[in-house]
C-alpha positions as YAML, in Angstrom:
chain: A
units: angstrom
residues:
- id: 1
  name: MET
  ca: [-24.74, -14.37, 24.13]
- id: 2
  name: THR
  ca: [-24.18, -12.04, 21.18]
- id: 3
  name: SER
  ca: [-20.97, -12.78, 19.26]
- id: 4
  name: ARG
  ca: [-18.43, -9.99, 19.10]
- id: 5
  name: SER
  ca: [-18.15, -8.06, 15.88]
- id: 6
  name: LEU
  ca: [-15.30, -9.11, 13.61]
- id: 7
  name: PRO
  ca: [-13.92, -6.29, 11.42]
- id: 8
  name: TYR
  ca: [-12.03, -7.15, 8.26]
- id: 9
  name: SER
  ca: [-8.94, -5.75, 9.98]
- id: 10
  name: ARG
  ca: [-8.02, -4.21, 13.32]
- id: 11
  name: GLN
  ca: [-4.94, -2.56, 14.78]
- id: 12
  name: ASP
  ca: [-2.86, -4.60, 17.22]
- id: 13
  name: ILE
  ca: [-1.82, -2.27, 20.06]
- id: 14
  name: SER
  ca: [0.31, -3.57, 22.93]
- id: 15
  name: GLU
  ca: [1.10, -2.11, 26.33]
- id: 16
  name: ALA
  ca: [4.57, -1.33, 24.98]
- id: 17
  name: ASP
  ca: [2.97, 0.70, 22.16]
- id: 18
  name: ILE
  ca: [0.91, 2.64, 24.69]
- id: 19
  name: ALA
  ca: [3.96, 3.25, 26.88]
- id: 20
  name: ALA
  ca: [5.95, 4.55, 23.90]
- id: 21
  name: VAL
  ca: [3.25, 7.08, 23.00]
- id: 22
  name: THR
  ca: [2.73, 8.08, 26.65]
- id: 23
  name: ALA
  ca: [6.45, 8.78, 27.00]
- id: 24
  name: VAL
  ca: [6.24, 11.23, 24.10]
- id: 25
  name: LEU
  ca: [3.23, 12.96, 25.66]
- id: 26
  name: ARG
  ca: [5.33, 13.51, 28.79]
- id: 27
  name: SER
  ca: [8.33, 14.75, 26.82]
- id: 28
  name: ASP
  ca: [9.24, 18.20, 25.54]
- id: 29
  name: PHE
  ca: [8.54, 17.42, 21.87]
- id: 30
  name: LEU
  ca: [5.25, 16.33, 20.35]
- id: 31
  name: THR
  ca: [6.61, 17.05, 16.89]
- id: 32
  name: GLN
  ca: [10.04, 17.56, 15.29]
- id: 33
  name: GLY
  ca: [11.91, 15.73, 18.04]
- id: 34
  name: GLN
  ca: [14.12, 12.63, 17.98]
- id: 35
  name: GLU
  ca: [11.49, 9.90, 17.60]
- id: 36
  name: LEU
  ca: [10.94, 10.66, 13.91]
- id: 37
  name: PRO
  ca: [14.57, 10.34, 12.76]
- id: 38
  name: ALA
  ca: [14.93, 7.23, 14.93]
- id: 39
  name: PHE
  ca: [11.86, 5.64, 13.32]
- id: 40
  name: GLU
  ca: [13.15, 6.48, 9.86]
- id: 41
  name: ALA
  ca: [16.57, 4.99, 10.61]
- id: 42
  name: GLU
  ca: [15.11, 1.81, 12.11]
- id: 43
  name: PHE
  ca: [12.61, 1.35, 9.26]
- id: 44
  name: ALA
  ca: [15.39, 1.83, 6.70]
- id: 45
  name: ALA
  ca: [17.61, -0.70, 8.46]
- id: 46
  name: PHE
  ca: [14.77, -3.24, 8.67]
- id: 47
  name: HIS
  ca: [14.24, -2.91, 4.91]
- id: 48
  name: ARG
  ca: [18.00, -2.90, 4.13]
- id: 49
  name: LEU
  ca: [17.92, 0.64, 2.73]
- id: 50
  name: PRO
  ca: [19.92, 3.80, 3.38]
- id: 51
  name: HIS
  ca: [17.01, 6.28, 3.30]
- id: 52
  name: ALA
  ca: [13.45, 6.40, 4.67]
- id: 53
  name: ILE
  ca: [11.33, 9.56, 4.80]
- id: 54
  name: ALA
  ca: [8.22, 9.52, 7.00]
- id: 55
  name: VAL
  ca: [5.08, 11.57, 6.33]
- id: 56
  name: GLY
  ca: [1.56, 11.93, 7.71]
- id: 57
  name: ASN
  ca: [-0.08, 9.28, 5.51]
- id: 58
  name: ALA
  ca: [0.64, 7.14, 2.47]
- id: 59
  name: THR
  ca: [-1.25, 9.43, 0.09]
- id: 60
  name: GLN
  ca: [1.17, 12.21, 1.03]
- id: 61
  name: ALA
  ca: [4.01, 9.75, 0.48]
- id: 62
  name: LEU
  ca: [2.78, 8.91, -3.02]
- id: 63
  name: HIS
  ca: [2.31, 12.62, -3.80]
- id: 64
  name: ILE
  ca: [5.82, 13.73, -2.89]
- id: 65
  name: ALA
  ca: [7.27, 10.58, -4.47]
- id: 66
  name: CYS
  ca: [5.67, 11.59, -7.76]
- id: 67
  name: LEU
  ca: [7.01, 15.12, -7.37]
- id: 68
  name: ALA
  ca: [10.49, 13.84, -6.53]
- id: 69
  name: LEU
  ca: [10.43, 11.75, -9.72]
- id: 70
  name: GLY
  ca: [9.65, 14.85, -11.75]
- id: 71
  name: VAL
  ca: [5.96, 14.19, -12.38]
- id: 72
  name: GLY
  ca: [4.13, 17.33, -13.46]
- id: 73
  name: PRO
  ca: [1.74, 18.73, -16.07]
- id: 74
  name: GLY
  ca: [2.07, 16.71, -19.26]
- id: 75
  name: SER
  ca: [3.68, 13.72, -17.55]
- id: 76
  name: ARG
  ca: [2.24, 10.28, -18.22]
- id: 77
  name: VAL
  ca: [1.81, 7.97, -15.24]
- id: 78
  name: TRP
  ca: [0.39, 4.44, -15.38]
- id: 79
  name: THR
  ca: [-0.85, 2.36, -12.48]
- id: 80
  name: CYS
  ca: [-2.96, -0.70, -11.76]
- id: 81
  name: THR
  ca: [-6.71, -0.15, -11.67]
- id: 82
  name: ASN
  ca: [-7.16, -2.74, -8.88]
- id: 83
  name: SER
  ca: [-6.08, -0.43, -6.06]
- id: 84
  name: PHE
  ca: [-7.21, 2.35, -3.80]
- id: 85
  name: LEU
  ca: [-7.81, 5.76, -5.37]
- id: 86
  name: ALA
  ca: [-4.55, 7.23, -4.07]
- id: 87
  name: SER
  ca: [-2.46, 5.10, -6.44]
- id: 88
  name: ALA
  ca: [-3.79, 7.20, -9.33]
- id: 89
  name: ASN
  ca: [-4.77, 10.43, -7.57]
- id: 90
  name: CYS
  ca: [-1.17, 11.11, -6.52]
- id: 91
  name: ALA
  ca: [-0.21, 11.69, -10.16]
- id: 92
  name: ARG
  ca: [-3.30, 13.82, -10.81]
- id: 93
  name: TYR
  ca: [-2.29, 16.08, -7.90]
- id: 94
  name: CYS
  ca: [0.83, 16.84, -9.93]
- id: 95
  name: GLY
  ca: [-1.13, 17.61, -13.10]
- id: 96
  name: ALA
  ca: [-0.13, 14.39, -14.86]
- id: 97
  name: ASP
  ca: [-2.16, 12.29, -17.27]
- id: 98
  name: VAL
  ca: [-3.06, 8.90, -15.76]
- id: 99
  name: ASP
  ca: [-3.65, 5.61, -17.52]
- id: 100
  name: PHE
  ca: [-4.25, 2.13, -16.17]
- id: 101
  name: VAL
  ca: [-3.09, -1.43, -16.74]
- id: 102
  name: ASP
  ca: [-5.29, -4.50, -16.23]
- id: 103
  name: ILE
  ca: [-4.53, -7.21, -13.68]
- id: 104
  name: ASP
  ca: [-3.37, -10.79, -13.97]
- id: 105
  name: PRO
  ca: [-6.43, -12.80, -12.85]
- id: 106
  name: ALA
  ca: [-4.18, -15.31, -11.06]
- id: 107
  name: THR
  ca: [-2.12, -12.84, -9.00]
- id: 108
  name: ARG
  ca: [-4.59, -9.89, -8.93]
- id: 109
  name: GLN
  ca: [-1.59, -7.62, -9.54]
- id: 110
  name: ILE
  ca: [-0.51, -5.64, -12.57]
- id: 111
  name: SER
  ca: [-0.46, -7.94, -15.60]
- id: 112
  name: LEU
  ca: [3.05, -8.16, -17.01]
- id: 113
  name: PRO
  ca: [1.85, -9.23, -20.50]
- id: 114
  name: ALA
  ca: [-0.69, -6.38, -20.56]
- id: 115
  name: LEU
  ca: [1.91, -3.89, -19.36]
- id: 116
  name: SER
  ca: [4.50, -5.11, -21.87]
- id: 117
  name: ALA
  ca: [2.04, -4.88, -24.76]
- id: 118
  name: LYS
  ca: [0.89, -1.43, -23.68]
- id: 119
  name: LEU
  ca: [4.52, -0.26, -23.46]
- id: 120
  name: GLU
  ca: [5.35, -1.60, -26.92]
- id: 121
  name: ALA
  ca: [2.33, 0.20, -28.37]
- id: 122
  name: ALA
  ca: [3.21, 3.42, -26.55]
- id: 123
  name: GLN
  ca: [6.80, 3.27, -27.75]
- id: 124
  name: ARG
  ca: [5.69, 3.03, -31.37]
- id: 125
  name: ILE
  ca: [3.80, 6.32, -31.08]
- id: 126
  name: GLY
  ca: [6.25, 8.07, -28.74]
- id: 127
  name: LEU
  ca: [3.95, 8.14, -25.69]
- id: 128
  name: LEU
  ca: [5.76, 6.05, -23.10]
- id: 129
  name: PRO
  ca: [5.02, 6.78, -19.44]
- id: 130
  name: GLN
  ca: [7.52, 8.64, -17.27]
- id: 131
  name: VAL
  ca: [6.45, 6.66, -14.17]
- id: 132
  name: VAL
  ca: [4.66, 3.35, -13.58]
- id: 133
  name: ILE
  ca: [3.13, 2.61, -10.15]
- id: 134
  name: PRO
  ca: [2.67, -1.14, -9.57]
- id: 135
  name: VAL
  ca: [0.74, -2.15, -6.43]
- id: 136
  name: ASP
  ca: [1.60, -5.03, -4.09]
- id: 137
  name: PHE
  ca: [-2.08, -5.84, -3.69]
- id: 138
  name: ALA
  ca: [-3.09, -7.52, -0.39]
- id: 139
  name: GLY
  ca: [0.57, -7.67, 0.61]
- id: 140
  name: LEU
  ca: [1.79, -10.10, -2.09]
- id: 141
  name: PRO
  ca: [4.90, -8.74, -3.86]
- id: 142
  name: CYS
  ca: [4.68, -8.09, -7.58]
- id: 143
  name: ASP
  ca: [7.25, -9.66, -9.90]
- id: 144
  name: TRP
  ca: [9.70, -6.83, -9.27]
- id: 145
  name: PRO
  ca: [12.69, -8.21, -11.20]
- id: 146
  name: ALA
  ca: [10.51, -8.43, -14.32]
- id: 147
  name: LEU
  ca: [9.15, -4.92, -13.71]
- id: 148
  name: ARG
  ca: [12.72, -3.60, -13.32]
- id: 149
  name: THR
  ca: [13.65, -5.18, -16.65]
- id: 150
  name: LEU
  ca: [10.72, -3.44, -18.37]
- id: 151
  name: ALA
  ca: [11.58, -0.11, -16.71]
- id: 152
  name: ASP
  ca: [15.20, -0.29, -17.87]
- id: 153
  name: ARG
  ca: [14.15, -1.32, -21.38]
- id: 154
  name: HIS
  ca: [11.62, 1.47, -21.84]
- id: 155
  name: GLY
  ca: [13.18, 4.19, -19.71]
- id: 156
  name: PHE
  ca: [10.50, 4.85, -17.09]
- id: 157
  name: LYS
  ca: [10.76, 5.16, -13.31]
- id: 158
  name: LEU
  ca: [9.22, 2.62, -10.95]
- id: 159
  name: LEU
  ca: [7.25, 3.91, -7.97]
- id: 160
  name: GLN
  ca: [6.29, 0.94, -5.80]
- id: 161
  name: ASP
  ca: [2.98, 1.23, -3.97]
- id: 162
  name: ALA
  ca: [3.82, -1.14, -1.11]
- id: 163
  name: SER
  ca: [1.05, 0.24, 1.09]
- id: 164
  name: HIS
  ca: [-0.13, -3.32, 1.79]
- id: 165
  name: ALA
  ca: [3.31, -4.90, 1.90]
- id: 166
  name: THR
  ca: [5.21, -3.78, 5.00]
- id: 167
  name: GLY
  ca: [7.05, -6.93, 6.10]
- id: 168
  name: ALA
  ca: [6.66, -8.74, 2.77]
- id: 169
  name: THR
  ca: [9.70, -10.22, 1.05]
- id: 170
  name: LEU
  ca: [10.65, -11.46, -2.41]
- id: 171
  name: HIS
  ca: [13.34, -14.17, -2.50]
- id: 172
  name: GLY
  ca: [14.23, -13.12, 1.04]
- id: 173
  name: THR
  ca: [14.59, -9.44, 0.19]
- id: 174
  name: PRO
  ca: [12.27, -6.91, 1.88]
- id: 175
  name: MET
  ca: [10.02, -4.73, -0.22]
- id: 176
  name: GLY
  ca: [11.54, -1.43, -1.28]
- id: 177
  name: ALA
  ca: [15.10, -2.66, -1.21]
- id: 178
  name: ASN
  ca: [16.29, -3.56, -4.70]
- id: 179
  name: TRP
  ca: [13.95, -2.86, -7.59]
- id: 180
  name: ALA
  ca: [11.89, 0.34, -7.47]
- id: 181
  name: ASP
  ca: [13.27, 3.88, -7.68]
- id: 182
  name: LEU
  ca: [11.02, 4.84, -4.77]
- id: 183
  name: SER
  ca: [8.76, 2.72, -2.56]
- id: 184
  name: VAL
  ca: [5.80, 3.85, -0.46]
- id: 185
  name: PHE
  ca: [4.43, 2.15, 2.67]
- id: 186
  name: SER
  ca: [1.21, 2.84, 4.58]
- id: 187
  name: PHE
  ca: [0.74, 2.86, 8.36]
- id: 188
  name: HIS
  ca: [-3.02, 3.40, 8.43]
- id: 189
  name: ALA
  ca: [-4.80, 1.87, 11.43]
- id: 190
  name: VAL
  ca: [-5.80, -1.31, 9.57]
- id: 191
  name: LYS
  ca: [-2.40, -1.90, 7.95]
- id: 192
  name: VAL
  ca: [0.19, -4.47, 9.00]
- id: 193
  name: LEU
  ca: [2.13, -1.85, 11.01]
- id: 194
  name: THR
  ca: [0.27, 1.22, 12.23]
- id: 195
  name: THR
  ca: [1.05, 4.73, 13.38]
- id: 196
  name: ALA
  ca: [-2.72, 5.50, 13.35]
- id: 197
  name: GLU
  ca: [-2.13, 7.40, 10.12]
- id: 198
  name: GLY
  ca: [1.26, 7.58, 8.47]
- id: 199
  name: GLY
  ca: [3.38, 6.76, 5.48]
- id: 200
  name: MET
  ca: [7.00, 6.25, 4.43]
- id: 201
  name: VAL
  ca: [8.99, 6.68, 1.24]
- id: 202
  name: THR
  ca: [12.18, 4.65, 0.86]
- id: 203
  name: THR
  ca: [15.00, 5.02, -1.63]
- id: 204
  name: ARG
  ca: [18.65, 4.19, -2.25]
- id: 205
  name: ASP
  ca: [19.26, 7.58, -3.88]
- id: 206
  name: ALA
  ca: [20.69, 10.19, -1.49]
- id: 207
  name: VAL
  ca: [19.77, 13.10, -3.77]
- id: 208
  name: MET
  ca: [16.21, 11.82, -4.03]
- id: 209
  name: ALA
  ca: [16.03, 11.42, -0.25]
- id: 210
  name: THR
  ca: [17.05, 15.06, 0.26]
- id: 211
  name: ARG
  ca: [14.44, 16.22, -2.22]
- id: 212
  name: LEU
  ca: [11.75, 14.18, -0.43]
- id: 213
  name: GLN
  ca: [12.75, 15.61, 2.95]
- id: 214
  name: ARG
  ca: [12.37, 19.13, 1.62]
- id: 215
  name: LEU
  ca: [9.08, 18.42, -0.14]
- id: 216
  name: ARG
  ca: [7.52, 17.16, 3.10]
- id: 217
  name: SER
  ca: [8.42, 20.36, 4.99]
- id: 218
  name: HIS
  ca: [7.52, 23.41, 2.87]
- id: 219
  name: GLY
  ca: [10.55, 23.08, 0.58]
- id: 220
  name: MET
  ca: [12.74, 24.54, 3.33]
- id: 221
  name: VAL
  ca: [16.42, 24.14, 4.19]
- id: 222
  name: ARG
  ca: [17.96, 25.23, 7.51]
- id: 223
  name: GLU
  ca: [21.61, 24.21, 7.17]
- id: 224
  name: ALA
  ca: [23.89, 27.08, 6.15]
- id: 225
  name: ALA
  ca: [25.78, 24.83, 3.73]
- id: 226
  name: ASP
  ca: [22.57, 24.18, 1.79]
- id: 227
  name: MET
  ca: [21.46, 27.82, 1.50]
- id: 228
  name: LEU
  ca: [21.76, 29.87, -1.66]
- id: 229
  name: ALA
  ca: [22.65, 33.03, 0.28]
- id: 230
  name: ALA
  ca: [24.65, 33.63, 3.42]
- id: 231
  name: PRO
  ca: [22.33, 33.18, 6.43]
- id: 232
  name: ASP
  ca: [21.41, 36.18, 8.57]
- id: 233
  name: GLY
  ca: [21.97, 34.11, 11.68]
- id: 234
  name: PRO
  ca: [21.32, 30.71, 13.28]
- id: 235
  name: TRP
  ca: [17.57, 31.28, 12.94]
- id: 236
  name: SER
  ca: [17.70, 31.49, 9.14]
- id: 237
  name: TYR
  ca: [15.93, 29.18, 6.72]
- id: 238
  name: GLU
  ca: [15.26, 29.26, 2.97]
- id: 239
  name: GLN
  ca: [12.34, 27.99, 0.95]
- id: 240
  name: GLN
  ca: [13.92, 26.64, -2.21]
- id: 241
  name: MET
  ca: [10.93, 24.83, -3.73]
- id: 242
  name: LEU
  ca: [7.19, 24.59, -3.24]
- id: 243
  name: GLY
  ca: [6.74, 21.98, -0.54]
- id: 244
  name: TYR
  ca: [4.04, 20.84, 1.85]
- id: 245
  name: ASN
  ca: [3.41, 20.36, 5.54]
- id: 246
  name: TYR
  ca: [3.47, 16.57, 5.39]
- id: 247
  name: ARG
  ca: [5.47, 15.89, 8.56]
- id: 248
  name: MET
  ca: [4.81, 12.92, 10.84]
- id: 249
  name: THR
  ca: [4.38, 13.70, 14.55]
- id: 250
  name: GLU
  ca: [6.52, 12.33, 17.38]
- id: 251
  name: LEU
  ca: [3.49, 10.43, 18.66]
- id: 252
  name: GLN
  ca: [3.10, 8.60, 15.36]
- id: 253
  name: ALA
  ca: [6.83, 7.90, 15.11]
- id: 254
  name: ALA
  ca: [7.00, 6.50, 18.64]
- id: 255
  name: LEU
  ca: [4.11, 4.17, 17.91]
- id: 256
  name: GLY
  ca: [5.77, 3.16, 14.65]
- id: 257
  name: ARG
  ca: [9.07, 2.33, 16.38]
- id: 258
  name: SER
  ca: [7.28, 0.17, 18.92]
- id: 259
  name: GLN
  ca: [5.23, -1.59, 16.24]
- id: 260
  name: LEU
  ca: [8.32, -2.19, 14.11]
- id: 261
  name: ARG
  ca: [9.88, -4.21, 16.94]
- id: 262
  name: ARG
  ca: [6.84, -6.49, 16.90]
- id: 263
  name: LEU
  ca: [6.45, -6.66, 13.13]
- id: 264
  name: PRO
  ca: [8.06, -10.12, 12.68]
- id: 265
  name: ASP
  ca: [5.73, -11.62, 15.30]
- id: 266
  name: MET
  ca: [2.64, -9.90, 13.87]
- id: 267
  name: GLN
  ca: [3.68, -11.00, 10.39]
- id: 268
  name: ALA
  ca: [4.08, -14.61, 11.51]
- id: 269
  name: ARG
  ca: [0.62, -14.53, 13.09]
- id: 270
  name: ARG
  ca: [-0.94, -13.22, 9.87]
- id: 271
  name: GLU
  ca: [0.78, -15.96, 7.88]
- id: 272
  name: ALA
  ca: [-0.47, -18.63, 10.29]
- id: 273
  name: LEU
  ca: [-4.04, -17.31, 10.06]
- id: 274
  name: ALA
  ca: [-3.87, -17.19, 6.26]
- id: 275
  name: CYS
  ca: [-2.63, -20.80, 6.12]
- id: 276
  name: ARG
  ca: [-5.45, -21.86, 8.42]
- id: 277
  name: TYR
  ca: [-8.03, -20.08, 6.26]
- id: 278
  name: ASP
  ca: [-6.60, -21.97, 3.27]
- id: 279
  name: ARG
  ca: [-7.32, -25.25, 5.04]
- id: 280
  name: ILE
  ca: [-10.79, -24.58, 6.43]
- id: 281
  name: LEU
  ca: [-12.08, -22.91, 3.25]
- id: 282
  name: ALA
  ca: [-10.53, -25.39, 0.83]
- id: 283
  name: ASN
  ca: [-13.76, -27.23, 0.00]
- id: 284
  name: LEU
  ca: [-15.92, -24.15, -0.54]
- id: 285
  name: PRO
  ca: [-16.70, -22.76, -4.02]
- id: 286
  name: LEU
  ca: [-14.12, -20.00, -3.68]
- id: 287
  name: ARG
  ca: [-10.90, -18.87, -5.29]
- id: 288
  name: LEU
  ca: [-8.50, -18.41, -2.40]
- id: 289
  name: PRO
  ca: [-5.72, -15.79, -2.32]
- id: 290
  name: PRO
  ca: [-2.76, -16.56, -4.59]
- id: 291
  name: ARG
  ca: [0.69, -17.54, -3.43]
- id: 292
  name: ARG
  ca: [3.86, -17.29, -5.49]
- id: 293
  name: GLU
  ca: [7.08, -19.20, -5.07]
- id: 294
  name: GLY
  ca: [9.72, -17.04, -3.42]
- id: 295
  name: ALA
  ca: [7.21, -14.35, -2.42]
- id: 296
  name: GLN
  ca: [6.20, -13.92, 1.22]
- id: 297
  name: SER
  ca: [3.01, -11.89, 1.48]
- id: 298
  name: ALA
  ca: [2.47, -9.41, 4.30]
- id: 299
  name: TRP
  ca: [-1.14, -10.69, 4.40]
- id: 300
  name: HIS
  ca: [-2.72, -7.28, 4.83]
- id: 301
  name: LEU
  ca: [-5.86, -8.78, 3.25]
- id: 302
  name: TYR
  ca: [-7.33, -12.23, 2.88]
- id: 303
  name: ALA
  ca: [-9.48, -11.65, -0.21]
- id: 304
  name: VAL
  ca: [-11.47, -14.53, -1.68]
- id: 305
  name: GLU
  ca: [-13.46, -14.72, -4.92]
- id: 306
  name: LEU
  ca: [-16.78, -16.48, -5.46]
- id: 307
  name: ASP
  ca: [-16.21, -18.97, -8.25]
- id: 308
  name: ASP
  ca: [-18.69, -19.73, -11.02]
- id: 309
  name: THR
  ca: [-20.30, -22.51, -9.00]
- id: 310
  name: ALA
  ca: [-21.13, -20.13, -6.16]
- id: 311
  name: LEU
  ca: [-22.29, -17.37, -8.46]
- id: 312
  name: ALA
  ca: [-24.70, -19.82, -10.13]
- id: 313
  name: VAL
  ca: [-26.71, -20.09, -6.89]
- id: 314
  name: THR
  ca: [-26.16, -16.75, -5.13]
- id: 315
  name: SER
  ca: [-24.74, -13.25, -5.61]
- id: 316
  name: ARG
  ca: [-21.72, -11.57, -4.09]
- id: 317
  name: LYS
  ca: [-24.07, -8.96, -2.59]
- id: 318
  name: THR
  ca: [-26.16, -11.65, -0.85]
- id: 319
  name: VAL
  ca: [-23.04, -13.26, 0.61]
- id: 320
  name: PHE
  ca: [-21.63, -9.90, 1.69]
- id: 321
  name: GLU
  ca: [-24.87, -8.82, 3.37]
- id: 322
  name: GLY
  ca: [-25.28, -12.21, 5.06]
- id: 323
  name: LEU
  ca: [-21.82, -12.00, 6.58]
- id: 324
  name: ARG
  ca: [-22.37, -8.42, 7.71]
- id: 325
  name: ALA
  ca: [-25.73, -9.38, 9.27]
- id: 326
  name: ALA
  ca: [-23.87, -12.02, 11.30]
- id: 327
  name: GLY
  ca: [-21.46, -9.41, 12.67]
- id: 328
  name: ILE
  ca: [-18.62, -10.32, 10.33]
- id: 329
  name: GLY
  ca: [-17.32, -7.04, 8.95]
- id: 330
  name: VAL
  ca: [-16.23, -8.11, 5.49]
- id: 331
  name: GLN
  ca: [-15.15, -5.54, 2.91]
- id: 332
  name: VAL
  ca: [-14.50, -5.31, -0.84]
- id: 333
  name: HIS
  ca: [-11.06, -4.36, -2.18]
- id: 334
  name: TYR
  ca: [-11.33, -2.63, -4.65]
- id: 335
  name: ILE
  ca: [-13.77, -0.95, -6.99]
- id: 336
  name: PRO
  ca: [-11.58, -0.51, -10.11]
- id: 337
  name: ILE
  ca: [-10.31, 3.06, -10.14]
- id: 338
  name: HIS
  ca: [-11.13, 3.63, -13.82]
- id: 339
  name: THR
  ca: [-14.86, 3.07, -13.15]
- id: 340
  name: GLN
  ca: [-15.10, 5.95, -10.67]
- id: 341
  name: PRO
  ca: [-17.06, 9.02, -11.91]
- id: 342
  name: TYR
  ca: [-13.97, 11.25, -11.75]
- id: 343
  name: TYR
  ca: [-11.98, 8.96, -14.03]
- id: 344
  name: ARG
  ca: [-14.93, 8.23, -16.30]
- id: 345
  name: ALA
  ca: [-15.09, 11.99, -16.89]
- id: 346
  name: LEU
  ca: [-11.48, 11.71, -18.09]
- id: 347
  name: GLY
  ca: [-12.50, 9.17, -20.74]
- id: 348
  name: PHE
  ca: [-12.36, 5.76, -19.05]
- id: 349
  name: ASN
  ca: [-15.29, 3.37, -19.21]
- id: 350
  name: PRO
  ca: [-16.48, 0.08, -17.73]
- id: 351
  name: GLY
  ca: [-15.13, -2.69, -19.91]
- id: 352
  name: ASP
  ca: [-11.74, -1.04, -20.43]
- id: 353
  name: PHE
  ca: [-9.95, -3.42, -18.04]
- id: 354
  name: PRO
  ca: [-12.07, -6.59, -17.92]
- id: 355
  name: ALA
  ca: [-9.89, -8.76, -15.68]
- id: 356
  name: ALA
  ca: [-9.97, -6.17, -12.87]
- id: 357
  name: GLU
  ca: [-13.71, -5.73, -13.32]
- id: 358
  name: ASP
  ca: [-14.33, -9.48, -13.17]
- id: 359
  name: TYR
  ca: [-12.23, -9.73, -10.01]
- id: 360
  name: TYR
  ca: [-14.16, -6.85, -8.43]
- id: 361
  name: ALA
  ca: [-17.50, -8.55, -9.18]
- id: 362
  name: ARG
  ca: [-16.43, -11.70, -7.28]
- id: 363
  name: THR
  ca: [-14.26, -10.57, -4.37]
- id: 364
  name: ILE
  ca: [-14.86, -10.28, -0.62]
- id: 365
  name: SER
  ca: [-12.14, -9.58, 1.96]
- id: 366
  name: LEU
  ca: [-12.57, -11.79, 5.02]
- id: 367
  name: PRO
  ca: [-11.44, -10.73, 8.51]
- id: 368
  name: LEU
  ca: [-7.71, -11.09, 9.10]
- id: 369
  name: PHE
  ca: [-5.78, -9.49, 11.97]
- id: 370
  name: PRO
  ca: [-3.32, -10.80, 14.57]
- id: 371
  name: ALA
  ca: [-5.78, -10.93, 17.48]
- id: 372
  name: MET
  ca: [-8.15, -13.27, 15.61]
- id: 373
  name: THR
  ca: [-8.70, -16.68, 17.21]
- id: 374
  name: GLU
  ca: [-9.28, -20.10, 15.69]
- id: 375
  name: ALA
  ca: [-12.87, -19.82, 16.90]
- id: 376
  name: ASP
  ca: [-13.21, -16.53, 14.99]
- id: 377
  name: GLN
  ca: [-12.06, -18.23, 11.79]
- id: 378
  name: HIS
  ca: [-14.45, -21.14, 12.26]
- id: 379
  name: ARG
  ca: [-17.23, -18.63, 12.79]
- id: 380
  name: VAL
  ca: [-16.38, -16.98, 9.46]
- id: 381
  name: ALA
  ca: [-16.28, -20.34, 7.66]
- id: 382
  name: ASP
  ca: [-19.47, -21.64, 9.30]
- id: 383
  name: THR
  ca: [-21.34, -18.45, 8.37]
- id: 384
  name: LEU
  ca: [-19.98, -18.42, 4.84]
- id: 385
  name: ARG
  ca: [-20.76, -22.07, 4.02]
- id: 386
  name: PRO
  ca: [-24.61, -21.90, 3.85]
- id: 387
  name: LEU
  ca: [-24.51, -18.48, 2.13]
- id: 388
  name: LEU
  ca: [-22.50, -19.95, -0.72]
- id: 389
  name: ARG
  ca: [-25.11, -22.66, -1.23]
- id: 390
  name: GLY
  ca: [-27.86, -20.09, -1.69]
...
């Protein structure tokens, strides 16, 4: 019998999720109804925040978050090069100059010593960034208290890319709640919580929340109290800024509400699978995903690294292709952003951020999703073992 294919991640859709979406399809509103504000309110409450603004995907969320923070032509925005393209592209959409910070090899996140040194050097020449975008890679929270201290010291805004980190906590506090000026979450199909596609921006700032709401819907206002001129009638609206059509549909919001109710259970399952991987892979020549005291990962990814012993007898490509040939849909997260042709044309080069490049050369993301079984994990380990021995 042929073994079933194992993707690196897969959405977890329940009958309740299907019923929630079906109910919307039978309702009067497929968009701009009551599911969206309900999802926003419930997501905000779950994350202990007053404001959550939903959009069509996390790239849109990052874009309007940059705009809301005042990013524009001439702005300087820094992010971590070990991330998906959107973490940098969002600032480029606004006309900003982008720079990168290397990773800490132990955590795979933005390196605090590298960031601190880069900030000190930038301050000496008057070129500090307006915004820094740290990334909670794989779902593990960054050291947000330390990042907040640096932001307050040097006067920049913190935009948290928590696309991997829905459900993650730091010292018991959910992501997005205490440290960043704005936080962005992703609900892509392979993420911890899905709306098929979707994103959310959270904030504690009511003025910022209003600006985000307008940016996601053409820059319009409809309430008479918010208009600059007396309305012609109840149909009136005003465009007060250049905004976008970045709205989330009722279908997406209904799915998101249903998924949010199951998030603690899905999160617990991911944690259990990650702990089990730690045990059954412990004796292989691999660097396993990091853990940090007080930080609860969302476990969006279970990314391993081939250590020097493994690389002495085989290559990452050979291991990757061997796993794929066995029906195990591994992936690599991520090719460092600064090595992409677009960013090389802006002046970046291989070698600029060596820790991220070394991590990229070693890493493979193994399958991890709630519906995985113990047999699935043994299959991954049993396939991986001989590949690592060459």
